[in-house]
mmCIF file as gemmi writes it, N, C-alpha and C atoms, coordinates in Angstrom:
data_model
loop_
_atom_site.group_PDB
_atom_site.id
_atom_site.type_symbol
_atom_site.label_atom_id
_atom_site.label_alt_id
_atom_site.label_comp_id
_atom_site.label_asym_id
_atom_site.label_entity_id
_atom_site.label_seq_id
_atom_site.pdbx_PDB_ins_code
_atom_site.Cartn_x
_atom_site.Cartn_y
_atom_site.Cartn_z
_atom_site.occupancy
_atom_site.B_iso_or_equiv
_atom_site.pdbx_formal_charge
_atom_site.auth_seq_id
_atom_site.auth_asym_id
_atom_site.pdbx_PDB_model_num
ATOM 1 N N . MET Axp A 1 ? 6.677 1.383 -13.865 1 0 ? 1 A 1
ATOM 2 C CA . MET Axp A 1 ? 6.515 1.57 -12.43 1 0 ? 1 A 1
ATOM 3 C C . MET Axp A 1 ? 5.145 1.019 -12.046 1 0 ? 1 A 1
ATOM 4 N N . TYR Axp A 2 ? 5.076 0.465 -10.82 1 0 ? 2 A 1
ATOM 5 C CA . TYR Axp A 2 ? 3.79 -0.046 -10.356 1 0 ? 2 A 1
ATOM 6 C C . TYR Axp A 2 ? 3.775 0.138 -8.857 1 0 ? 2 A 1
ATOM 7 N N . LEU Axp A 3 ? 2.579 0.029 -8.276 1 0 ? 3 A 1
ATOM 8 C CA . LEU Axp A 3 ? 2.401 0.162 -6.825 1 0 ? 3 A 1
ATOM 9 C C . LEU Axp A 3 ? 2.607 -1.172 -6.195 1 0 ? 3 A 1
ATOM 10 N N . CYS Axp A 4 ? 3.184 -1.144 -4.99 1 0 ? 4 A 1
ATOM 11 C CA . CYS Axp A 4 ? 3.419 -2.354 -4.247 1 0 ? 4 A 1
ATOM 12 C C . CYS Axp A 4 ? 2.934 -2.099 -2.77 1 0 ? 4 A 1
ATOM 13 N N . ILE Axp A 5 ? 2.116 -3.026 -2.239 1 0 ? 5 A 1
ATOM 14 C CA . ILE Axp A 5 ? 1.624 -2.919 -0.886 1 0 ? 5 A 1
ATOM 15 C C . ILE Axp A 5 ? 2.407 -3.912 -0.063 1 0 ? 5 A 1
ATOM 16 N N . THR Axp A 6 ? 2.881 -3.409 1.091 1 0 ? 6 A 1
ATOM 17 C CA . THR Axp A 6 ? 3.667 -4.281 1.988 1 0 ? 6 A 1
ATOM 18 C C . THR Axp A 6 ? 3.057 -4.222 3.393 1 0 ? 6 A 1
ATOM 19 N N . GLY Axp A 7 ? 3.305 -5.214 4.178 1 0 ? 7 A 1
ATOM 20 C CA . GLY Axp A 7 ? 2.825 -5.275 5.551 1 0 ? 7 A 1
ATOM 21 C C . GLY Axp A 7 ? 3.897 -5.741 6.494 1 0 ? 7 A 1
ATOM 22 N N . PHE Axp A 8 ? 3.901 -5.098 7.65 1 0 ? 8 A 1
ATOM 23 C CA . PHE Axp A 8 ? 4.871 -5.446 8.678 1 0 ? 8 A 1
ATOM 24 C C . PHE Axp A 8 ? 4.113 -5.569 10.05 1 0 ? 8 A 1
ATOM 25 N N . LEU Axp A 9 ? 4.707 -6.289 10.975 1 0 ? 9 A 1
ATOM 26 C CA . LEU Axp A 9 ? 4.134 -6.366 12.318 1 0 ? 9 A 1
ATOM 27 C C . LEU Axp A 9 ? 4.18 -4.991 12.916 1 0 ? 9 A 1
ATOM 28 N N . PRO Axp A 10 ? 3.265 -4.657 13.829 1 0 ? 10 A 1
ATOM 29 C CA . PRO Axp A 10 ? 3.271 -3.331 14.494 1 0 ? 10 A 1
ATOM 30 C C . PRO Axp A 10 ? 4.634 -3.149 15.207 1 0 ? 10 A 1
ATOM 31 N N . ASP Axp A 11 ? 4.91 -1.864 15.526 1 0 ? 11 A 1
ATOM 32 C CA . ASP Axp A 11 ? 6.2 -1.563 16.137 1 0 ? 11 A 1
ATOM 33 C C . ASP Axp A 11 ? 6.435 -2.193 17.502 1 0 ? 11 A 1
ATOM 34 N N . THR Axp A 12 ? 5.347 -2.689 18.103 1 0 ? 12 A 1
ATOM 35 C CA . THR Axp A 12 ? 5.524 -3.296 19.427 1 0 ? 12 A 1
ATOM 36 C C . THR Axp A 12 ? 6.239 -4.618 19.337 1 0 ? 12 A 1
ATOM 37 N N . PHE Axp A 13 ? 6.413 -5.207 18.16 1 0 ? 13 A 1
ATOM 38 C CA . PHE Axp A 13 ? 7.101 -6.445 17.93 1 0 ? 13 A 1
ATOM 39 C C . PHE Axp A 13 ? 8.528 -6.132 17.524 1 0 ? 13 A 1
ATOM 40 N N . GLU Axp A 14 ? 9.502 -6.993 17.894 1 0 ? 14 A 1
ATOM 41 C CA . GLU Axp A 14 ? 10.884 -6.774 17.528 1 0 ? 14 A 1
ATOM 42 C C . GLU Axp A 14 ? 11.167 -7.233 16.132 1 0 ? 14 A 1
ATOM 43 N N . ASP Axp A 15 ? 10.267 -8.053 15.594 1 0 ? 15 A 1
ATOM 44 C CA . ASP Axp A 15 ? 10.489 -8.578 14.246 1 0 ? 15 A 1
ATOM 45 C C . ASP Axp A 15 ? 10.048 -7.507 13.215 1 0 ? 15 A 1
ATOM 46 N N . SER Axp A 16 ? 11.03 -7.004 12.455 1 0 ? 16 A 1
ATOM 47 C CA . SER Axp A 16 ? 10.744 -5.97 11.452 1 0 ? 16 A 1
ATOM 48 C C . SER Axp A 16 ? 10.766 -6.526 10.027 1 0 ? 16 A 1
ATOM 49 N N . SER Axp A 17 ? 10.719 -7.835 9.915 1 0 ? 17 A 1
ATOM 50 C CA . SER Axp A 17 ? 10.743 -8.418 8.555 1 0 ? 17 A 1
ATOM 51 C C . SER Axp A 17 ? 9.442 -8.254 7.824 1 0 ? 17 A 1
ATOM 52 N N . LEU Axp A 18 ? 9.525 -8.296 6.549 1 0 ? 18 A 1
ATOM 53 C CA . LEU Axp A 18 ? 8.318 -8.194 5.617 1 0 ? 18 A 1
ATOM 54 C C . LEU Axp A 18 ? 7.434 -9.395 5.885 1 0 ? 18 A 1
ATOM 55 N N . LYS Axp A 19 ? 6.118 -9.128 6.126 1 0 ? 19 A 1
ATOM 56 C CA . LYS Axp A 19 ? 5.148 -10.21 6.363 1 0 ? 19 A 1
ATOM 57 C C . LYS Axp A 19 ? 4.147 -10.318 5.241 1 0 ? 19 A 1
ATOM 58 N N . TYR Axp A 20 ? 4.037 -9.292 4.426 1 0 ? 20 A 1
ATOM 59 C CA . TYR Axp A 20 ? 3.06 -9.301 3.321 1 0 ? 20 A 1
ATOM 60 C C . TYR Axp A 20 ? 3.554 -8.398 2.195 1 0 ? 20 A 1
ATOM 61 N N . GLU Axp A 21 ? 3.319 -8.893 0.922 1 0 ? 21 A 1
ATOM 62 C CA . GLU Axp A 21 ? 3.734 -8.106 -0.204 1 0 ? 21 A 1
ATOM 63 C C . GLU Axp A 21 ? 2.774 -8.399 -1.344 1 0 ? 21 A 1
ATOM 64 N N . LEU Axp A 22 ? 2.299 -7.333 -1.998 1 0 ? 22 A 1
ATOM 65 C CA . LEU Axp A 22 ? 1.374 -7.512 -3.127 1 0 ? 22 A 1
ATOM 66 C C . LEU Axp A 22 ? 1.735 -6.481 -4.202 1 0 ? 22 A 1
ATOM 67 N N . ASP Axp A 23 ? 1.978 -6.931 -5.39 1 0 ? 23 A 1
ATOM 68 C CA . ASP Axp A 23 ? 2.178 -6.013 -6.534 1 0 ? 23 A 1
ATOM 69 C C . ASP Axp A 23 ? 0.776 -5.716 -7.068 1 0 ? 23 A 1
ATOM 70 N N . VAL Axp A 24 ? 0.391 -4.443 -7.06 1 0 ? 24 A 1
ATOM 71 C CA . VAL Axp A 24 ? -0.955 -4.065 -7.45 1 0 ? 24 A 1
ATOM 72 C C . VAL Axp A 24 ? -1.084 -3.997 -9.001 1 0 ? 24 A 1
ATOM 73 N N . ASP Axp A 25 ? -2.131 -4.535 -9.491 1 0 ? 25 A 1
ATOM 74 C CA . ASP Axp A 25 ? -2.412 -4.538 -10.924 1 0 ? 25 A 1
ATOM 75 C C . ASP Axp A 25 ? -2.371 -3.098 -11.398 1 0 ? 25 A 1
ATOM 76 N N . THR Axp A 26 ? -1.677 -2.822 -12.453 1 0 ? 26 A 1
ATOM 77 C CA . THR Axp A 26 ? -1.517 -1.419 -12.923 1 0 ? 26 A 1
ATOM 78 C C . THR Axp A 26 ? -2.844 -0.779 -13.391 1 0 ? 26 A 1
ATOM 79 N N . ALA Axp A 27 ? -3.887 -1.639 -13.596 1 0 ? 27 A 1
ATOM 80 C CA . ALA Axp A 27 ? -5.203 -1.081 -13.963 1 0 ? 27 A 1
ATOM 81 C C . ALA Axp A 27 ? -5.797 -0.209 -12.866 1 0 ? 27 A 1
ATOM 82 N N . PHE Axp A 28 ? -5.306 -0.373 -11.656 1 0 ? 28 A 1
ATOM 83 C CA . PHE Axp A 28 ? -5.828 0.343 -10.509 1 0 ? 28 A 1
ATOM 84 C C . PHE Axp A 28 ? -4.945 1.551 -10.117 1 0 ? 28 A 1
ATOM 85 N N . THR Axp A 29 ? -3.834 1.731 -10.773 1 0 ? 29 A 1
ATOM 86 C CA . THR Axp A 29 ? -2.856 2.775 -10.374 1 0 ? 29 A 1
ATOM 87 C C . THR Axp A 29 ? -3.457 4.167 -10.246 1 0 ? 29 A 1
ATOM 88 N N . ASP Axp A 30 ? -4.079 4.619 -11.33 1 0 ? 30 A 1
ATOM 89 C CA . ASP Axp A 30 ? -4.635 5.996 -11.356 1 0 ? 30 A 1
ATOM 90 C C . ASP Axp A 30 ? -5.678 6.224 -10.213 1 0 ? 30 A 1
ATOM 91 N N . GLN Axp A 31 ? -6.545 5.221 -10.022 1 0 ? 31 A 1
ATOM 92 C CA . GLN Axp A 31 ? -7.569 5.375 -9 1 0 ? 31 A 1
ATOM 93 C C . GLN Axp A 31 ? -6.921 5.466 -7.595 1 0 ? 31 A 1
ATOM 94 N N . ILE Axp A 32 ? -5.956 4.642 -7.348 1 0 ? 32 A 1
ATOM 95 C CA . ILE Axp A 32 ? -5.301 4.642 -6.039 1 0 ? 32 A 1
ATOM 96 C C . ILE Axp A 32 ? -4.467 5.933 -5.784 1 0 ? 32 A 1
ATOM 97 N N . VAL Axp A 33 ? -3.764 6.305 -6.8 1 0 ? 33 A 1
ATOM 98 C CA . VAL Axp A 33 ? -2.988 7.563 -6.688 1 0 ? 33 A 1
ATOM 99 C C . VAL Axp A 33 ? -3.881 8.768 -6.409 1 0 ? 33 A 1
ATOM 100 N N . GLN Axp A 34 ? -4.986 8.843 -7.144 1 0 ? 34 A 1
ATOM 101 C CA . GLN Axp A 34 ? -5.946 9.926 -6.877 1 0 ? 34 A 1
ATOM 102 C C . GLN Axp A 34 ? -6.546 9.788 -5.496 1 0 ? 34 A 1
ATOM 103 N N . PHE Axp A 35 ? -7.024 8.591 -5.147 1 0 ? 35 A 1
ATOM 104 C CA . PHE Axp A 35 ? -7.6 8.398 -3.795 1 0 ? 35 A 1
ATOM 105 C C . PHE Axp A 35 ? -6.681 8.853 -2.66 1 0 ? 35 A 1
ATOM 106 N N . LEU Axp A 36 ? -5.404 8.594 -2.774 1 0 ? 36 A 1
ATOM 107 C CA . LEU Axp A 36 ? -4.435 8.923 -1.761 1 0 ? 36 A 1
ATOM 108 C C . LEU Axp A 36 ? -4.023 10.411 -1.805 1 0 ? 36 A 1
ATOM 109 N N . GLY Axp A 37 ? -4.502 11.14 -2.862 1 0 ? 37 A 1
ATOM 110 C CA . GLY Axp A 37 ? -4.226 12.572 -2.912 1 0 ? 37 A 1
ATOM 111 C C . GLY Axp A 37 ? -2.89 12.955 -3.506 1 0 ? 37 A 1
ATOM 112 N N . HIS Axp A 38 ? -2.289 12.065 -4.243 1 0 ? 38 A 1
ATOM 113 C CA . HIS Axp A 38 ? -1.013 12.371 -4.909 1 0 ? 38 A 1
ATOM 114 C C . HIS Axp A 38 ? -1.34 12.908 -6.363 1 0 ? 38 A 1
ATOM 115 N N . LYS Axp A 39 ? -0.382 13.661 -6.823 1 0 ? 39 A 1
ATOM 116 C CA . LYS Axp A 39 ? -0.547 14.256 -8.146 1 0 ? 39 A 1
ATOM 117 C C . LYS Axp A 39 ? -0.302 13.241 -9.271 1 0 ? 39 A 1
ATOM 118 N N . SER Axp A 40 ? 0.622 12.323 -9.005 1 0 ? 40 A 1
ATOM 119 C CA . SER Axp A 40 ? 0.954 11.337 -10.043 1 0 ? 40 A 1
ATOM 120 C C . SER Axp A 40 ? 1.702 10.151 -9.351 1 0 ? 40 A 1
ATOM 121 N N . LEU Axp A 41 ? 1.915 9.103 -10.164 1 0 ? 41 A 1
ATOM 122 C CA . LEU Axp A 41 ? 2.695 7.963 -9.682 1 0 ? 41 A 1
ATOM 123 C C . LEU Axp A 41 ? 4.123 8.384 -9.354 1 0 ? 41 A 1
ATOM 124 N N . ASN Axp A 42 ? 4.7 9.256 -10.181 1 0 ? 42 A 1
ATOM 125 C CA . ASN Axp A 42 ? 5.996 9.801 -9.923 1 0 ? 42 A 1
ATOM 126 C C . ASN Axp A 42 ? 6.143 10.521 -8.618 1 0 ? 42 A 1
ATOM 127 N N . ALA Axp A 43 ? 4.998 11.267 -8.237 1 0 ? 43 A 1
ATOM 128 C CA . ALA Axp A 43 ? 5.045 11.963 -6.966 1 0 ? 43 A 1
ATOM 129 C C . ALA Axp A 43 ? 5.067 11.032 -5.812 1 0 ? 43 A 1
ATOM 130 N N . MET Axp A 44 ? 4.463 9.847 -5.977 1 0 ? 44 A 1
ATOM 131 C CA . MET Axp A 44 ? 4.414 8.859 -4.903 1 0 ? 44 A 1
ATOM 132 C C . MET Axp A 44 ? 5.769 8.143 -4.76 1 0 ? 44 A 1
ATOM 133 N N . ALA Axp A 45 ? 6.603 8.194 -5.817 1 0 ? 45 A 1
ATOM 134 C CA . ALA Axp A 45 ? 7.842 7.401 -5.811 1 0 ? 45 A 1
ATOM 135 C C . ALA Axp A 45 ? 8.892 7.961 -4.844 1 0 ? 45 A 1
ATOM 136 N N . SER Axp A 46 ? 8.588 9.017 -4.176 1 0 ? 46 A 1
ATOM 137 C CA . SER Axp A 46 ? 9.58 9.575 -3.25 1 0 ? 46 A 1
ATOM 138 C C . SER Axp A 46 ? 9.67 8.801 -1.905 1 0 ? 46 A 1
ATOM 139 N N . GLY Axp A 47 ? 8.891 7.809 -1.705 1 0 ? 47 A 1
ATOM 140 C CA . GLY Axp A 47 ? 8.967 6.982 -0.49 1 0 ? 47 A 1
ATOM 141 C C . GLY Axp A 47 ? 7.848 6.03 -0.331 1 0 ? 47 A 1
ATOM 142 N N . GLU Axp A 48 ? 7.819 5.4 0.793 1 0 ? 48 A 1
ATOM 143 C CA . GLU Axp A 48 ? 6.73 4.463 1.134 1 0 ? 48 A 1
ATOM 144 C C . GLU Axp A 48 ? 5.722 5.216 1.983 1 0 ? 48 A 1
ATOM 145 N N . TRP Axp A 49 ? 4.459 4.975 1.814 1 0 ? 49 A 1
ATOM 146 C CA . TRP Axp A 49 ? 3.437 5.684 2.527 1 0 ? 49 A 1
ATOM 147 C C . TRP Axp A 49 ? 2.638 4.722 3.378 1 0 ? 49 A 1
ATOM 148 N N . ARG Axp A 50 ? 2.588 5.032 4.667 1 0 ? 50 A 1
ATOM 149 C CA . ARG Axp A 50 ? 1.82 4.186 5.591 1 0 ? 50 A 1
ATOM 150 C C . ARG Axp A 50 ? 0.315 4.501 5.354 1 0 ? 50 A 1
ATOM 151 N N . LEU Axp A 51 ? -0.501 3.464 5.3 1 0 ? 51 A 1
ATOM 152 C CA . LEU Axp A 51 ? -1.893 3.562 5.053 1 0 ? 51 A 1
ATOM 153 C C . LEU Axp A 51 ? -2.63 3.476 6.424 1 0 ? 51 A 1
ATOM 154 N N . THR Axp A 52 ? -3.662 4.264 6.559 1 0 ? 52 A 1
ATOM 155 C CA . THR Axp A 52 ? -4.542 4.085 7.743 1 0 ? 52 A 1
ATOM 156 C C . THR Axp A 52 ? -5.344 2.802 7.475 1 0 ? 52 A 1
ATOM 157 N N . VAL Axp A 53 ? -6.005 2.323 8.532 1 0 ? 53 A 1
ATOM 158 C CA . VAL Axp A 53 ? -6.825 1.124 8.416 1 0 ? 53 A 1
ATOM 159 C C . VAL Axp A 53 ? -7.91 1.371 7.356 1 0 ? 53 A 1
ATOM 160 N N . GLU Axp A 54 ? -8.513 2.577 7.421 1 0 ? 54 A 1
ATOM 161 C CA . GLU Axp A 54 ? -9.57 2.921 6.507 1 0 ? 54 A 1
ATOM 162 C C . GLU Axp A 54 ? -9.083 2.945 5.005 1 0 ? 54 A 1
ATOM 163 N N . GLN Axp A 55 ? -7.911 3.556 4.795 1 0 ? 55 A 1
ATOM 164 C CA . GLN Axp A 55 ? -7.328 3.614 3.471 1 0 ? 55 A 1
ATOM 165 C C . GLN Axp A 55 ? -7.055 2.178 2.926 1 0 ? 55 A 1
ATOM 166 N N . ALA Axp A 56 ? -6.44 1.396 3.787 1 0 ? 56 A 1
ATOM 167 C CA . ALA Axp A 56 ? -6.163 -0.026 3.412 1 0 ? 56 A 1
ATOM 168 C C . ALA Axp A 56 ? -7.406 -0.785 3.027 1 0 ? 56 A 1
ATOM 169 N N . GLN Axp A 57 ? -8.479 -0.589 3.825 1 0 ? 57 A 1
ATOM 170 C CA . GLN Axp A 57 ? -9.724 -1.239 3.517 1 0 ? 57 A 1
ATOM 171 C C . GLN Axp A 57 ? -10.332 -0.756 2.228 1 0 ? 57 A 1
ATOM 172 N N . LYS Axp A 58 ? -10.262 0.517 1.944 1 0 ? 58 A 1
ATOM 173 C CA . LYS Axp A 58 ? -10.839 1.057 0.693 1 0 ? 58 A 1
ATOM 174 C C . LYS Axp A 58 ? -10.061 0.571 -0.52 1 0 ? 58 A 1
ATOM 175 N N . ILE Axp A 59 ? -8.716 0.57 -0.379 1 0 ? 59 A 1
ATOM 176 C CA . ILE Axp A 59 ? -7.894 0.062 -1.463 1 0 ? 59 A 1
ATOM 177 C C . ILE Axp A 59 ? -8.126 -1.413 -1.657 1 0 ? 59 A 1
ATOM 178 N N . GLY Axp A 60 ? -8.207 -2.177 -0.642 1 0 ? 60 A 1
ATOM 179 C CA . GLY Axp A 60 ? -8.52 -3.573 -0.717 1 0 ? 60 A 1
ATOM 180 C C . GLY Axp A 60 ? -9.826 -3.832 -1.43 1 0 ? 60 A 1
ATOM 181 N N . ALA Axp A 61 ? -10.868 -3.045 -1.085 1 0 ? 61 A 1
ATOM 182 C CA . ALA Axp A 61 ? -12.166 -3.184 -1.756 1 0 ? 61 A 1
ATOM 183 C C . ALA Axp A 61 ? -12.053 -2.83 -3.247 1 0 ? 61 A 1
ATOM 184 N N . LEU Axp A 62 ? -11.299 -1.817 -3.543 1 0 ? 62 A 1
ATOM 185 C CA . LEU Axp A 62 ? -11.137 -1.394 -4.972 1 0 ? 62 A 1
ATOM 186 C C . LEU Axp A 62 ? -10.461 -2.48 -5.77 1 0 ? 62 A 1
ATOM 187 N N . ILE Axp A 63 ? -9.395 -3.112 -5.243 1 0 ? 63 A 1
ATOM 188 C CA . ILE Axp A 63 ? -8.681 -4.125 -6.024 1 0 ? 63 A 1
ATOM 189 C C . ILE Axp A 63 ? -9.228 -5.526 -5.741 1 0 ? 63 A 1
ATOM 190 N N . ASN Axp A 64 ? -10.267 -5.631 -4.933 1 0 ? 64 A 1
ATOM 191 C CA . ASN Axp A 64 ? -10.955 -6.903 -4.611 1 0 ? 64 A 1
ATOM 192 C C . ASN Axp A 64 ? -10.036 -7.923 -3.966 1 0 ? 64 A 1
ATOM 193 N N . ILE Axp A 65 ? -9.211 -7.437 -3.058 1 0 ? 65 A 1
ATOM 194 C CA . ILE Axp A 65 ? -8.323 -8.274 -2.297 1 0 ? 65 A 1
ATOM 195 C C . ILE Axp A 65 ? -8.397 -7.878 -0.835 1 0 ? 65 A 1
ATOM 196 N N . SER Axp A 66 ? -8.562 -8.843 0.045 1 0 ? 66 A 1
ATOM 197 C CA . SER Axp A 66 ? -8.603 -8.538 1.485 1 0 ? 66 A 1
ATOM 198 C C . SER Axp A 66 ? -7.221 -8.361 2.005 1 0 ? 66 A 1
ATOM 199 N N . LEU Axp A 67 ? -6.867 -7.187 2.373 1 0 ? 67 A 1
ATOM 200 C CA . LEU Axp A 67 ? -5.577 -6.863 2.912 1 0 ? 67 A 1
ATOM 201 C C . LEU Axp A 67 ? -5.526 -7.213 4.429 1 0 ? 67 A 1
ATOM 202 N N . PRO Axp A 68 ? -4.388 -7.621 4.951 1 0 ? 68 A 1
ATOM 203 C CA . PRO Axp A 68 ? -4.316 -8.061 6.335 1 0 ? 68 A 1
ATOM 204 C C . PRO Axp A 68 ? -4.689 -6.833 7.286 1 0 ? 68 A 1
ATOM 205 N N . ARG Axp A 69 ? -5.415 -7.19 8.336 1 0 ? 69 A 1
ATOM 206 C CA . ARG Axp A 69 ? -5.829 -6.181 9.298 1 0 ? 69 A 1
ATOM 207 C C . ARG Axp A 69 ? -4.892 -6.083 10.491 1 0 ? 69 A 1
ATOM 208 N N . ASP Axp A 70 ? -4.062 -7.095 10.64 1 0 ? 70 A 1
ATOM 209 C CA . ASP Axp A 70 ? -3.247 -7.201 11.849 1 0 ? 70 A 1
ATOM 210 C C . ASP Axp A 70 ? -1.813 -6.713 11.577 1 0 ? 70 A 1
ATOM 211 N N . LEU Axp A 71 ? -1.562 -6.117 10.399 1 0 ? 71 A 1
ATOM 212 C CA . LEU Axp A 71 ? -0.241 -5.622 10.056 1 0 ? 71 A 1
ATOM 213 C C . LEU Axp A 71 ? -0.324 -4.114 9.817 1 0 ? 71 A 1
ATOM 214 N N . GLU Axp A 72 ? 0.831 -3.451 9.879 1 0 ? 72 A 1
ATOM 215 C CA . GLU Axp A 72 ? 0.942 -2.095 9.426 1 0 ? 72 A 1
ATOM 216 C C . GLU Axp A 72 ? 1.148 -2.132 7.92 1 0 ? 72 A 1
ATOM 217 N N . ILE Axp A 73 ? 0.244 -1.458 7.197 1 0 ? 73 A 1
ATOM 218 C CA . ILE Axp A 73 ? 0.287 -1.572 5.743 1 0 ? 73 A 1
ATOM 219 C C . ILE Axp A 73 ? 0.883 -0.288 5.112 1 0 ? 73 A 1
ATOM 220 N N . PHE Axp A 74 ? 1.716 -0.492 4.169 1 0 ? 74 A 1
ATOM 221 C CA . PHE Axp A 74 ? 2.388 0.625 3.478 1 0 ? 74 A 1
ATOM 222 C C . PHE Axp A 74 ? 2.177 0.407 1.978 1 0 ? 74 A 1
ATOM 223 N N . ILE Axp A 75 ? 2.265 1.498 1.248 1 0 ? 75 A 1
ATOM 224 C CA . ILE Axp A 75 ? 2.208 1.448 -0.221 1 0 ? 75 A 1
ATOM 225 C C . ILE Axp A 75 ? 3.334 2.287 -0.771 1 0 ? 75 A 1
ATOM 226 N N . GLY Axp A 76 ? 3.964 1.806 -1.808 1 0 ? 76 A 1
ATOM 227 C CA . GLY Axp A 76 ? 5.087 2.49 -2.458 1 0 ? 76 A 1
ATOM 228 C C . GLY Axp A 76 ? 5.126 2.128 -3.92 1 0 ? 76 A 1
ATOM 229 N N . VAL Axp A 77 ? 6.091 2.743 -4.612 1 0 ? 77 A 1
ATOM 230 C CA . VAL Axp A 77 ? 6.253 2.53 -6.048 1 0 ? 77 A 1
ATOM 231 C C . VAL Axp A 77 ? 7.505 1.718 -6.281 1 0 ? 77 A 1
ATOM 232 N N . GLU Axp A 78 ? 7.356 0.706 -7.15 1 0 ? 78 A 1
ATOM 233 C CA . GLU Axp A 78 ? 8.453 -0.185 -7.53 1 0 ? 78 A 1
ATOM 234 C C . GLU Axp A 78 ? 8.716 0.051 -9.06 1 0 ? 78 A 1
ATOM 235 N N . GLU Axp A 79 ? 9.987 -0.188 -9.425 1 0 ? 79 A 1
ATOM 236 C CA . GLU Axp A 79 ? 10.288 -0.067 -10.85 1 0 ? 79 A 1
ATOM 237 C C . GLU Axp A 79 ? 10.539 -1.395 -11.489 1 0 ? 79 A 1
């Protein structure tokens, strides 16, 4: 299992298609899970979690990737 970050246009747009997708390197999994306050990766697997702008920026800094600021960013677990 691994973390996947996705991005969609804000709800004000009619287009609900996926605009951004990033499979997060598993080396960062434990740090991200802890940062988001989850007990484990399995606990996060129950759904997709919307990130605040601040959370997205901190995760982007941690993984050294600039995440889009104009999209609604989510994180979830993929198998």
